[in-house]
Each structure stands twice: as C-alpha cells, then as structure tokens.
MARLOVO-410560 format. One record per residue: residue in one letter; x, y, z of N, C-alpha, C in turn. Coordinates in pm, 1 decimal. Each point is the difference from the previous one (the first is absolute). Example, Ala and Ser with C-alpha at 12.3 -4.5 7.8 and 13.67 -1.06 7.14 Angstrom:
# residues 2
REC  code       n.X       n.Y       n.Z      ca.X      ca.Y      ca.Z       c.X       c.Y       c.Z
REC     A    1319.0    -569.0     780.0     -89.0     119.0       0.0      90.0     120.0       0.0
REC     S     -35.0     105.0     -72.0      82.0     119.0       6.0     -77.0     109.0      73.0
//
This chain:
# residues 255
REC  code       n.X       n.Y       n.Z      ca.X      ca.Y      ca.Z       c.X       c.Y       c.Z
REC     M    2132.0   -7232.2   -1288.5     113.4      68.4      13.4      66.7       4.3      89.3
REC     T     146.1     -22.0       3.5     101.5       5.0     122.1       6.0     105.9      87.2
REC     A      40.6     -13.8     130.4      13.5     155.0     112.8      99.4      73.2     -78.9
REC     A      88.0     -77.5     -82.9      94.9     118.5     -56.7     -54.4      84.9    -145.6
REC     N    -108.8     -61.6     -76.2     -70.1      68.1     -72.7     -80.9     108.9      64.8
REC     H     -55.3     -59.3     145.6     -84.8     137.0      43.4      85.5     108.9      45.5
REC     R     124.1     -18.8      40.8      89.5     107.8      33.3      37.9      91.4    -104.9
REC     F      -3.5     -47.4    -102.5      86.7      56.7    -142.8     -83.2     159.9     -12.3
REC     P    -134.9      -1.4     -12.1     -52.4     125.7     -17.3      29.8     119.8     111.5
REC     L      11.3     -64.1     104.3      33.8      87.3     124.1     124.1      47.2      10.3
REC     I      91.7     -61.1     -46.3     152.5      33.8     -25.7      18.9      84.0    -115.0
REC     A     -69.9     -24.9    -116.1      -2.1      99.1     -97.6     -62.6     132.7      28.8
REC     A    -122.2      11.6      59.8     -55.8     111.4      50.4     100.5      90.4      96.8
REC     L      60.7     -77.2      85.0      97.3      71.5      90.6     127.8      47.4     -62.8
REC     A      29.1     -63.4    -107.2     118.6      30.1     -98.2     -32.8     117.9     -82.6
REC     C    -120.8      38.9     -29.2     -42.2     107.5     -69.0     -15.1     139.7      89.4
REC     F     -42.5     -55.8     102.9      -8.1     122.4     100.1     122.1      49.1      21.2
REC     T     108.7     -88.1      39.0     129.5      57.4      53.3      57.4      64.9    -125.9
REC     V     -24.7     -28.4    -103.7      81.0      70.0    -130.1     -81.5     138.2       7.7
REC     A    -139.3       6.0     -12.3     -66.4     129.7      18.1      52.1      98.6     107.4
REC     F       9.2     -79.0     103.8      48.8      92.1     126.2     141.2      43.8      -1.1
REC     V      76.5     -72.0     -74.7     142.4      45.6     -18.8       8.9     118.9    -132.0
REC     L     -73.3      -9.3     -95.4     -32.5     110.8    -100.3     -57.5     129.9      77.4
REC     L    -106.7     -23.4     106.8     -53.4     113.1      30.8     102.3      90.7      87.8
REC     I      94.0     -98.5      81.4      95.4      84.2      74.5     117.3      82.3     -79.2
REC     I      54.2     -85.0    -119.7      81.2      92.3    -113.9     -69.9     113.4     -64.3
REC     A    -114.8     -38.7     -20.9     -80.4     142.3     -64.6     -39.2     101.8     101.2
REC     E     -42.5     -32.3     118.2     -27.4     117.8     107.1      71.2     -10.1     122.7
REC     P     125.8      34.5     -22.3     103.0       1.8     113.9     -44.1      63.7     136.0
REC     G     -95.1      76.7     -13.8     -50.8      68.5     123.0    -130.4     -64.9      76.9
REC     F     -34.4    -118.7     -80.7    -114.6     -99.5      31.7      -7.4     -11.5     156.9
REC     F     119.9     -46.6      65.6      10.1     -28.4     137.5      46.5     108.1      89.1
REC     S       3.6     128.1     -65.8      56.7     109.5      99.7    -131.6      57.7      80.7
REC     G     -93.2     -35.3      -4.0    -120.2      39.5      91.5     -93.1      67.2     -83.0
REC     A      30.7      42.5    -109.2    -124.3      68.4     -66.2    -116.5     -66.1     -32.4
REC     A      29.9    -142.7     -64.3     -89.1     -69.6     -24.5     -98.7     -55.3      98.1
REC     F      71.1      -5.4     141.4     -95.3     -52.7      94.4     -38.3     117.5      97.9
REC     R      20.7     101.4     -39.4     -41.3     114.7      99.1    -131.3      31.8      23.7
REC     A     -50.4       2.6     118.2    -138.0      21.8      21.7     -61.5     126.3     -76.4
REC     V    -118.4     -13.0     -29.9     -75.9      94.6     -83.4     -22.8     114.0     101.2
REC     R      22.3     115.3     -10.2     -32.3     106.8      78.6    -140.3      51.1     -30.7
REC     P     -64.9      28.3     123.8    -124.1      67.5     -49.3       9.5     156.0     -71.4
REC     S     -73.9      29.6     -72.8     -11.9     110.4     -76.5     -23.0     111.9     105.7
REC     A      67.0     121.9     -32.2     -18.2      78.7      87.6    -151.1      36.9      10.1
REC     A     -27.2      76.9     125.3    -141.0      40.3      26.8     -49.6     102.0     -95.5
REC     P    -103.8     -33.2     -26.0     -53.7     118.1    -134.9     -17.0     159.7      69.0
REC     K      32.7     101.6     -83.0       1.1     109.9      62.8    -168.1      48.6      54.6
REC     Q      12.2      85.6      90.9    -144.9      49.6      38.8     -65.7      83.4    -121.2
REC     R    -117.0     -49.8       4.6     -65.6      49.0    -109.7     -33.2     160.2      37.1
REC     L       3.1     112.1     -75.8     -14.3     128.3      24.3    -124.1      45.6     -94.8
REC     V     -93.7      58.3      68.6    -114.9      42.4     -47.8     -45.2     148.1      10.6
REC     F     -31.8      62.8     -91.9     -47.3     151.5      -1.0    -117.3       0.4     -50.2
REC     V    -117.8      40.3     101.8    -139.9       1.1     -40.2     -27.5     158.7       7.7
REC     D     -38.9      48.0    -122.4     -14.3     153.6      -5.0    -146.6       1.1     -27.3
REC     L     -77.1      60.2      89.7    -134.6      25.2      -2.4     -32.8     161.2     -43.3
REC     G     -31.2      28.3    -117.9       1.6     136.1     -53.5     108.8      10.6     -79.0
REC     A      43.6     -68.5     -97.5     111.2      14.5     -59.1      17.7     121.9    -114.5
REC     N    -114.7      35.1     -36.8      -2.4     109.8     -95.9      68.0     -50.2    -119.3
REC     R     112.6      56.8     -75.8      71.3     -36.2     -93.1     127.9     -80.2      37.1
REC     G      10.2     -78.4     125.0     103.6     -56.3      25.5     106.9      89.4      72.1
REC     D     -42.0     120.8      52.4      86.7      98.8      65.5      55.8     -89.0     120.1
REC     S     -68.1     -43.8     107.1      60.2     -69.2     106.5      95.1    -104.0     -45.5
REC     Y     -15.1     -78.4    -118.1      80.0     -96.1     -24.5     131.8      40.4     -27.6
REC     E       0.0     124.9     -88.2     103.7      54.0     -25.3      97.1      71.3     113.5
REC     A     -93.9      38.7      86.0      74.1      57.9     120.3      75.8    -120.1      77.0
REC     L     -69.7    -103.8     -14.0      70.7    -125.8      77.7     138.9     -14.7     -81.0
REC     L     -29.3      -6.0    -122.9     160.8     -42.9     -54.5      93.1     130.4      -5.4
REC     G     -51.7     124.9      41.8      82.2     101.1     -10.5      12.4      89.2    -110.0
REC     V     -92.3     -37.6     -85.0       7.5      90.5    -137.5    -138.9      58.1     -36.4
REC     G     -63.8      66.4     123.5    -110.0      51.6       5.4      -5.5     125.1     -73.9
REC     K    -105.7      38.4     -74.7       5.7     154.5     -63.0     -55.1      92.1      73.6
REC     K    -106.4     -46.2      82.7     -79.1      90.2     108.0      69.1      -9.3     155.2
REC     F      29.8     -99.7      22.3      82.7     -13.2     134.6      69.7    -144.7       6.6
REC     N      80.2       7.0     101.7      86.2    -133.0      37.7     -28.6     -15.9     149.6
REC     Y       3.9    -118.7      23.6     -26.2     -46.4     141.0      64.4    -130.1      46.1
REC     T      76.4      14.8     138.9     100.9    -135.7      23.1    -113.1     -93.4      98.5
REC     Y     -58.3     -84.1     -97.2     -92.0     -85.8      73.4      85.0    -138.9      55.3
REC     A     -51.9     -35.8     107.1      59.4    -108.2      76.1      50.4    -128.8     -88.4
REC     I     129.9     -26.6      14.3      40.5    -124.9     -59.8     108.1     -70.1      99.2
REC     P       5.1    -128.1     -30.2      88.3    -101.4      88.1     152.9      59.5     -43.9
REC     E      79.5     -13.0     100.1     125.5      26.9     -17.4      76.9     -95.7    -123.6
REC     G      85.9      55.1     -72.4      54.6     -68.5    -122.6     -82.8     -31.3    -125.5
REC     R    -129.8      46.7      14.7     -73.6     -25.8    -125.5     -21.3     132.9     -91.2
REC     S     -50.2     -37.9     -94.6     -28.0     133.2    -121.1    -147.0       3.9     -19.4
REC     Y     -14.2     161.2     -17.8    -152.4      31.1     -53.0     -54.6     -87.6     -99.6
REC     G     116.2     -12.0     -90.1     -73.7     -73.9    -146.4     -46.3    -127.8      26.3
REC     E      39.4     -64.6     123.5     -62.4    -132.1      27.7    -157.0      -2.7      38.7
REC     F     -37.6     118.1      27.4    -141.2      -5.6      40.7     -86.1     -53.6     -84.9
REC     E     -90.0     -82.2      14.2    -122.1     -40.4     -59.7     -93.9     104.2      30.7
REC     A     -42.8      62.7    -118.6    -130.1     104.5      14.2    -135.6     -26.0      -2.7
REC     H     -89.8      53.7      50.4    -126.6     -22.7      -4.3     -44.4     146.7     -32.3
REC     L     -54.5      69.9    -100.6     -48.8     118.9       0.7    -153.3      28.6     -61.3
REC     F     -70.0      50.2     113.4    -127.8      -8.3     -14.5     -60.7     193.5     -21.0
REC     E     -74.4     -11.7     -94.1     -23.5     118.7     -54.7    -148.4       8.0     -49.3
REC     A    -103.0     110.5      61.2    -144.0     -16.2     -63.4      -7.5      83.3    -115.9
REC     N      79.6     109.2     -32.7     -45.7      90.8     -91.9      54.9     -50.6    -118.5
REC     P     -89.1     -23.9     -97.2      36.0     -50.4    -142.3     105.9      85.7     -93.4
REC     V       4.3     136.5      43.6      97.1      80.0     -49.6     134.9     -54.9     -17.4
REC     F      11.5     -73.8     123.9     165.0     -65.3      16.0       3.7    -154.9     -28.7
REC     N     -84.4     -28.8     -78.1      -4.7    -150.2     -60.4     119.7     -14.8    -100.5
REC     K      24.8      82.7     -87.4     119.8      -0.1     -91.0     133.2       9.3      66.7
REC     P       6.1     112.3      75.5     106.6      19.5      81.8      66.3    -114.4      98.1
REC     L     -97.8     -73.4      53.9      48.1    -110.3      65.9      42.8     -90.4     -78.6
REC     V     -75.8     -60.7    -135.6      65.0     -82.6     -68.4     144.8      33.9     -51.1
REC     E      13.4     133.2     -25.7     129.3      19.7     -52.6     106.8       2.3     107.8
REC     V     -52.6       7.9     115.3     107.1      14.9     138.2      47.1    -141.7      25.9
REC     R    -106.1     -92.7     -15.7      42.8    -140.9       3.3      90.4     -58.6     -93.6
REC     A     -17.1      47.4    -127.8      52.5     -48.0    -141.2     163.9      43.6      42.5
REC     K       8.1     131.6      36.7     125.1      61.8      16.8      81.2     -61.1      68.9
REC     Y     -53.0     -23.5     156.5     103.8     -52.7      92.2      10.0    -149.6     -14.7
REC     E     -98.5     -72.3     -44.3      14.6    -135.8      -4.1     113.6     -25.7    -100.1
REC     A      13.7      56.6     -99.0      95.6      20.4    -121.2     136.7       7.3      63.2
REC     E      -4.1      86.0     106.0     137.1      26.5      72.5      44.4    -122.7      89.9
REC     G    -106.1     -99.9      24.8      45.0    -101.6      88.0     -65.4      25.9     150.4
REC     K     -72.3     113.7      18.9     -68.5      21.7     122.9    -134.1     -72.8       6.3
REC     G     -47.9     -15.6     114.0    -122.6     -48.3      20.2      -9.1    -151.0      61.6
REC     P     -92.1     -81.7     -47.1    -117.6      36.0     -76.0     -66.2     105.6      56.8
REC     I     -93.1      52.1    -113.0    -102.7     131.9       8.2    -127.9     -59.9     -25.2
REC     H     -64.2       4.6      73.7    -165.0     -31.1      -0.1     -98.4     143.7      -9.9
REC     I     -69.2      26.8     -79.8     -83.9     125.9     -23.4    -139.1     -64.4      13.4
REC     Y     -86.9     117.1      74.7    -132.2     -31.6      37.5     -77.7     141.4     -53.6
REC     P      -9.4       1.4    -143.2     -44.4     133.7      -7.3    -164.8       0.6     -14.9
REC     S     -42.5     135.1      21.5    -147.8      17.0      11.4     -64.9    -107.6     110.5
REC     T      86.2      -2.4     108.8     -44.5     -71.3     110.0       9.8      70.9     123.3
REC     V    -133.0      19.8      67.1      -1.9      87.4     134.1      35.3    -103.8     123.3
REC     V      92.0      49.9      71.3      46.8     -70.8     110.2    -118.7      16.9     126.4
REC     Y     -56.4    -104.3      47.9    -107.0      46.6     115.2      -8.5    -130.2      73.2
REC     T    -113.5      -6.5      65.7     -10.2    -120.2      98.5     -94.6    -122.2     -35.3
REC     I     -27.6       2.5    -122.7     -90.8    -107.6     -67.6      34.3     -14.2    -146.6
REC     D     -21.4    -123.1     -52.3      15.8     -42.6    -145.3    -126.7      46.1     -56.4
REC     K     -25.1     118.1     -39.0    -140.9      22.3     -64.8       5.2     130.3     -95.1
REC     V     -72.4      17.6     -83.3     -26.9     109.9     -80.6     -63.1     107.3      89.6
REC     I      77.8     115.4      19.8     -43.7      99.1     105.3       1.3     161.0     -78.8
REC     P     -68.3      82.5      57.1      10.8     136.7     -65.4     132.3      52.5      29.2
REC     F      60.3      83.9     -73.2     128.0      64.7      -6.5     -16.2     127.9     -78.8
REC     F      70.2     125.7      56.2      -9.9     118.8     -42.5     140.5      69.3     -53.9
REC     F      22.2      49.5    -112.1     109.8      19.2     -85.2      34.3     153.6       7.7
REC     D     126.9      15.1      31.5      61.6     138.0     -18.3      20.1      14.5    -143.7
REC     L     -28.5      97.9     -57.8       7.4      10.8    -152.2      81.5     128.7     -16.7
REC     N      84.7      52.2      86.1      84.3     128.8      11.3     147.4     -73.7     -44.1
REC     P      48.2      44.4     -94.5     124.9     -58.7     -31.8     126.2      94.1      66.4
REC     I     -38.2     107.7      85.6     106.9      82.7      47.9      87.5     -77.0      89.7
REC     H     -54.2     -86.8      78.8      74.9     -67.9     113.6      -6.3    -166.5     -35.5
REC     D     -20.2     -18.5    -136.5      14.1    -133.6     -63.6    -120.9     -91.7      48.8
REC     F     -97.7      57.5      12.6    -142.3     -49.5      45.6      29.3    -103.8     130.1
REC     W      51.1      79.4      98.5      40.5     -80.3      99.1    -128.9     -18.6     104.1
REC     G    -105.3      65.2       1.2     -89.9      10.7      76.6    -118.7     -96.1      -2.9
REC     S       5.3    -109.9     -77.1    -123.6     -82.5     -10.7      -2.6     -80.1     110.1
REC     S    -132.7     -40.8      28.5     -37.1     -35.8     134.2    -138.9     -91.4      16.0
REC     V     -12.3     -77.6      83.8    -118.2     -59.2      44.7     -99.1      98.5      59.9
REC     L      56.9      99.0      43.3     -77.0      99.2      66.5     -40.8     140.6     -69.4
REC     V    -137.7      -7.8     -20.5     -38.0     124.1     -62.4      13.3     143.4      60.3
REC     S      54.5     -26.4     138.5      32.1     133.0      83.0     128.5      35.7     -19.1
REC     H      75.1     -62.8     -85.2     145.0      50.0     -37.7      -5.7     131.7     -97.7
REC     G      62.0      65.1      42.3      -7.3     145.9     -57.8      59.9      -9.9    -143.3
REC     D      38.8     -95.8     -59.3      54.8       8.1    -137.6    -101.9     -54.5    -112.2
REC     V    -110.2     -70.3      58.5     -95.8     -73.3     -67.4    -139.6      69.6      -9.2
REC     K     -76.9     -63.5    -101.7    -126.2      65.5       8.5    -106.7    -122.1     -36.1
REC     P     -99.1      10.2      55.6    -102.4    -119.8       3.4     -16.0     -44.7    -153.4
REC     E     -16.0      89.0     -88.1     -19.0     -36.8    -128.8     137.5    -100.2     -64.0
REC     T      94.9      19.6      66.7     115.8     -99.8     -47.2      -1.8    -139.4      44.9
REC     K    -109.0     -27.0      50.1     -15.0    -138.4      75.3      -9.4    -124.8    -104.2
REC     R      79.1     -92.9      21.3       3.1    -103.7    -102.3     -23.3    -128.7      91.2
REC     E     -56.2     -97.0     -53.1      18.7    -143.2      69.9     122.9     -68.6     -28.6
REC     M      91.6     -19.5      93.3     103.9     -66.7     -18.0      30.9    -116.5      63.6
REC     L      89.9    -113.1     -31.7      27.9    -113.6      52.3      98.8       5.7     145.9
REC     A     -40.0     -28.3     102.0      79.9      16.3     114.5      49.4    -127.4      47.2
REC     V     116.1     -23.5      58.8      73.9    -100.7      73.8      21.6      -2.0     145.4
REC     D     -47.2     -97.1      41.8      11.9      18.1     158.7     166.2     -45.4      26.4
REC     I      40.6     103.3      11.7     161.0      15.9      27.6      61.4    -100.5     106.6
REC     A     -80.8      -0.6     104.3      54.2     -75.6     112.1      -6.7    -147.2     -23.0
REC     R     -96.8     -68.5     -63.8       0.3    -122.3     -46.1      97.4     -20.3    -126.1
REC     F      25.4     100.1     -83.1     101.1     -22.7     -93.4     125.7     -19.3      79.9
REC     I      43.3      88.2     102.8     120.7     -30.6      60.4       6.0    -125.3      77.8
REC     L    -113.3     -35.1      60.2      21.1    -126.6      71.5      14.2    -120.5     -92.5
REC     I     -61.7       6.0    -134.8      23.3    -116.8     -93.8     119.0      19.5     -61.1
REC     N      65.9     102.8     -46.6     116.2      -8.3     -85.4     144.5      12.0      76.1
REC     F      -6.3      22.2     133.6     142.1      22.5      72.7     -10.3     -90.8     112.8
REC     K     134.5     -26.7      50.5      19.7     -71.1     117.9      57.8     104.8     113.1
REC     P      -7.1     -73.2     124.7      73.5      63.5     102.4     147.5      29.5     -24.6
REC     D      66.0    -100.9     -62.5     151.5       1.8     -34.8      36.3     101.0     -85.9
REC     D     -94.1      53.2     -94.1      27.3      92.1     -72.1      29.8     137.1      71.6
REC     H      72.3      80.3     -79.0      12.1     140.5      28.9     -78.9      93.1    -103.1
REC     V    -130.2      30.9      74.4    -101.7      63.8     -66.6     -16.1     141.3      31.5
REC     V      56.3      88.7     -87.2     -47.3     154.0      14.0    -120.9      51.7     -45.0
REC     V     -98.0      68.7      55.4    -122.6      57.6     -42.6      -0.6     143.0     -19.6
REC     K     -14.1      67.7    -106.3     -12.0     134.3     -12.2    -127.0      33.9     -17.6
REC     M     -84.3      86.0      49.2    -149.9      15.1       7.4      -7.0     155.0     -14.0
REC     D     -51.4      23.8    -109.0     -34.6     155.0     -44.2    -138.1      -6.6     -70.7
REC     I     -99.4      -9.9      64.7    -132.2     -31.5     -65.7    -125.8      94.7      33.2
REC     E      44.7     129.5      35.5     -94.5     117.3       6.2    -117.3     -28.9      80.0
REC     G      11.0     -48.2     112.6    -103.6       2.2     103.8     -61.3    -179.9      31.5
REC     A      43.7     -62.4     -90.6     -39.5    -136.8     -20.2      66.9     -48.9     136.7
REC     E     107.0      32.8      53.0      71.8     -77.7      91.3     -68.6      -0.5     138.3
REC     Y    -101.0      90.6       4.5     -75.7      -9.5     136.5     -87.0    -112.1       7.4
REC     D     -44.2     -63.9    -121.5     -80.8    -119.2      -2.2     100.0    -124.7       5.5
REC     I     102.4      24.2     -76.3     111.5    -113.7     -12.5      75.0     -50.0     132.1
REC     L      22.0     119.0      67.3     128.3     -46.7     115.6     -82.0     -81.9      98.9
REC     P    -136.9      35.0      33.3     -53.6     -79.2      93.0     -27.3    -130.7     -47.7
REC     H     -31.5     -19.0    -118.7     -24.5    -124.0     -80.8     145.2     -92.4      -6.7
REC     L     113.9      58.3      -7.7     107.0     -73.6       2.4       5.9     -66.5     150.6
REC     V     -40.0      91.0     111.1      28.4     -72.6     121.7    -117.5     -97.4      19.0
REC     S    -115.3      15.6     -55.0     -91.1    -119.5      42.6      17.1    -108.4     -83.1
REC     M      64.0       6.8     -92.0      48.2    -126.1     -88.1     123.3     -54.6       4.2
REC     G      73.5      63.1     111.8     152.6     -66.2      41.6      81.0       9.4    -107.3
REC     A     -12.6     116.0     -88.8      84.9      -3.7     -86.3     166.3      48.9      33.3
REC     S     -15.3      34.8     112.1     152.8      48.3      42.5     110.5    -101.2      -0.5
REC     I     -57.5    -149.7       2.7      84.0     -95.6      -3.6     116.4      12.6    -111.5
REC     N     -85.1      60.9     -96.0     119.5     -14.8    -153.1      32.3     119.5     -35.7
REC     I       5.6     100.2      85.2      25.6     134.9      -6.8     129.7      42.4      80.9
REC     D     114.9      47.4     -22.9     112.0      46.7      61.5       2.0     151.5      11.4
REC     Y      -9.9      77.6    -103.4     -23.8     156.8       1.2    -106.0      40.0     -64.6
REC     M     -65.7     122.7      51.0    -108.1      75.4     -80.9      46.7     144.5       9.8
REC     Y     -18.3      32.9    -132.0      46.0     167.1     -22.5    -148.5      61.4     -25.9
REC     I     -84.3      73.5      98.6    -143.8      37.3     -22.3      -8.0     140.5      -7.3
REC     E     -64.4      45.1     -96.1     -15.6     155.0     -21.0    -141.0      11.3      69.1
REC     M     -43.7      71.7     105.4    -128.1       5.8      65.9     -54.2     114.9     -62.3
REC     H    -122.1      -2.7     -51.4     -64.0     114.8     -69.2    -129.4      45.6      62.5
REC     Q      12.9      63.8     144.1    -130.2      27.7      86.8     -56.7      92.1     -62.5
REC     G      74.1     107.0     -81.6     -77.7      87.4     -66.7    -106.8     -25.7     -90.9
REC     V      -1.2    -121.5     -59.1    -109.9     -22.6     -92.8    -117.5     -80.3      61.6
REC     L       2.4     -23.4     125.8    -133.5     -66.9      73.0     -93.8      88.6      27.8
REC     P    -136.6     -70.0     -19.4    -107.4      86.2      11.7     -26.0      51.2     128.4
REC     S      -7.5     146.0       1.5      -6.6      61.4     137.1     -93.9     -40.5     110.0
REC     D    -130.9     -38.9     -24.3     -61.5     -69.5      97.5      50.3    -135.7      83.0
REC     K      73.4     -44.5     -54.3      80.8    -150.2      66.1     130.8      -0.9      20.4
REC     K      56.7     142.7     -67.3     153.3       6.1      13.3      63.2     -60.9     136.3
REC     A     -39.5      34.6      90.1      79.6     -19.4     142.3      -4.6    -152.3      29.1
REC     E    -106.7     -49.4      -8.9     -22.3    -158.3       4.1      59.6     -69.8     -96.4
REC     I       4.6      32.5    -105.2      88.2     -63.5    -119.3     133.1     -16.1      25.8
REC     E      45.9     127.8      35.9     150.1      26.9      16.6      19.1     -78.6     115.7
REC     A     -27.0       3.3     119.3      18.1     -83.3     106.7      12.2    -133.5     -31.4
REC     K     -90.7     -75.0     -56.6      -1.9    -122.9     -46.6     127.2     -21.4     -75.1
REC     G      41.5      87.7    -107.5     105.1     -32.3     -61.2     129.1       2.1      63.7
REC     W      23.4      80.1      84.3     114.4      11.5      75.4       6.1    -108.7     115.5
REC     E    -115.9     -59.9      56.7     -12.3     -94.4      74.5      61.2    -117.7     -67.2
REC     A     -31.4     -28.1    -117.5      65.7    -108.4     -90.1     138.7      -1.6     -12.1
REC     V      38.8     144.5     -30.9     144.7       0.4     -35.9      77.7     -43.9     120.3
REC     E     -52.7      48.5     139.1      69.6     -38.3     132.5      -9.6    -188.3      13.0
REC     A    -121.3     -55.1     -44.2     -27.9    -124.4      30.4     101.8     -84.2    -124.5
REC     L      35.9      75.7    -110.0      97.2     -90.6     -90.1     107.3      16.8      61.4
REC     K      69.9     105.2      34.0     105.5       5.3      86.6      32.2     -67.8     114.2
REC     K    -106.5     -52.1      96.7      23.2     -90.7      93.0      -9.1    -135.6     -48.1
REC     E     -44.6     -44.3    -145.8      17.3    -130.0     -42.6     133.7     -15.6     -77.8
REC     G      80.5     113.1      -3.5     130.2     -20.3     -51.3      50.7      87.3    -119.9
REC     V     -92.7      55.1     -53.0       1.5      73.0    -123.4      69.8     144.9       6.1
REC     I     100.7      16.3     -44.6      78.9     154.2      21.4     -56.2      77.1     -97.7
REC     I     -50.1      99.5      62.8     -62.6     123.0     -83.4      58.7     133.6      24.2
REC     P     104.4      33.8     -78.3      61.9     142.0      33.4     -91.5     100.8     -87.2
REC     P      19.4     124.5      48.3     -50.7     114.2     -45.5      23.8      14.2    -140.8
REC     Y    -106.0      19.8     -92.1      25.8      15.2    -148.7     -50.2      99.4     -67.2
REC     N      19.7      57.3     -84.3     -59.7      95.5     -89.4      96.0       1.8    -128.4
REC     S     -58.2     -36.6    -123.2      58.8     -24.4    -127.5      22.6     135.8     -91.2
REC     A     -57.3      90.8      54.2     -11.2     106.2     -73.4     -41.1      -6.4    -145.1
REC     A     -75.2     -92.5     -21.1     -44.0     -24.5    -141.7    -152.0     -58.2       0.7
//
C-alpha cells in the first residue's frame, strides 16, 4: 500500500468529524456560549437532620404539640431558624399498650401529610438496659393512664398491675441512631424513671448527640426511704448534662 493510501482513511475520518462538528454548531447555537463547558457545581449542602425523641409519648400528644396541633397542649420546642416542625424525624416511645393503636394512627395521619418520618416504639419501656423488666400500669382513664411507671412507689399504680415489659437502653439508642451534627430534641416524661436514666445518659456520654432536653421531674413518686439520695443524683446528672452542652429549659407539659 502506498503512503497516499495510508493517509486516505485519516483524511476521510477528519472530514467526517468536521461535518459533524459543523452540524452540531448549526443545531446547538449555544454550544459555545459556555453552558456546555461550565464547571459542575457541587450540590447544596444537605439540610441538618431534625430529630424529636419523645420518651413517654402517650397517644402522640407531645408530637402534636410540636406540630402546634395538640389537643391537650402545645409547646414551642427548639428548632433551627428557617426550618419547620413538620421536618422533624420523630421517635415516639410509649410503654402502655393502651396507646399502641393511637400511635399507629398518629404515624399514618401525619406521614400522609408529608411530615416525618415518624418511628413508633409501642409497648416499649424506656430505661437503662435492653432487657425485659417489671413495669407497673396506671389503669385509671381519668388522666388518660398517665401514671404508668417502673416504680411501684408511684401513687397511680398498684403492685398487682405489674407486667414484664421489654425495655430499651435509651442512651445506647441515642448513641447508635444519631450524630453530633443532628439537631436532636429529647422530651422526657417517664414517671420517675428519669432518675435512673439521667445518670445513665451521663455515664454513657450520650450528651454528644443531644442538643435540647425537656424533662419532667417526678420527685413525688420516689420511694420515701431513698427519695433524698435519688433526687440528688438526678439533679446532679441534669447539671452534668448542662456542662456537657445540653440545653435543658424548665419544662412541664401539663399532660
């Protein structure tokens, strides 16, 4: 094959490329405007994850209070500027099986409205260990069964209402499921169990994943012979959590 024959395929290929290039310019006048060669911009930073952990959720009262649609009460929980309460990812813990169905209904209702996601933990005791433990039930509907407790000394329960219930180590749950960059709000209304859980949160270092805590302290349900000691340790834990950066405003939900 002569040198000229070697060059013919190259010339033909260049000709085809030139024709295709001209056709591209005709079909896409803005091709050289810069749009085709503009650097790809990084996507916007993801929004901070908003988390509401409700310990003692009842029938979803506090979650509805968070949304501002509460039937029993409403409360302005902490939220970053420019965000909406419907963006909160919710984790609703409740021990009393009376509220299993209402929690399912709350989740279905508000997720259908585009809120959440909403995670429910029915028939689950919030405590310091992942284990089946004794739990005492308030069977009185007058205050919507609000006094169920791990403490038999609670005035709204009786020894014969004891049942063995699954408990979850809430400090471990918080450490596993959330991150320091998340905005985590914990509401705690657990009828005396807070006096065991608060020191446990401190010892486990769970404050690294908590921004705000709204705690109802139930000193009146503590056993009388150990009340002063237990109460003191509870408040020591509150102060320790504050020193570790957790914001703990005064709180009483009236529910």
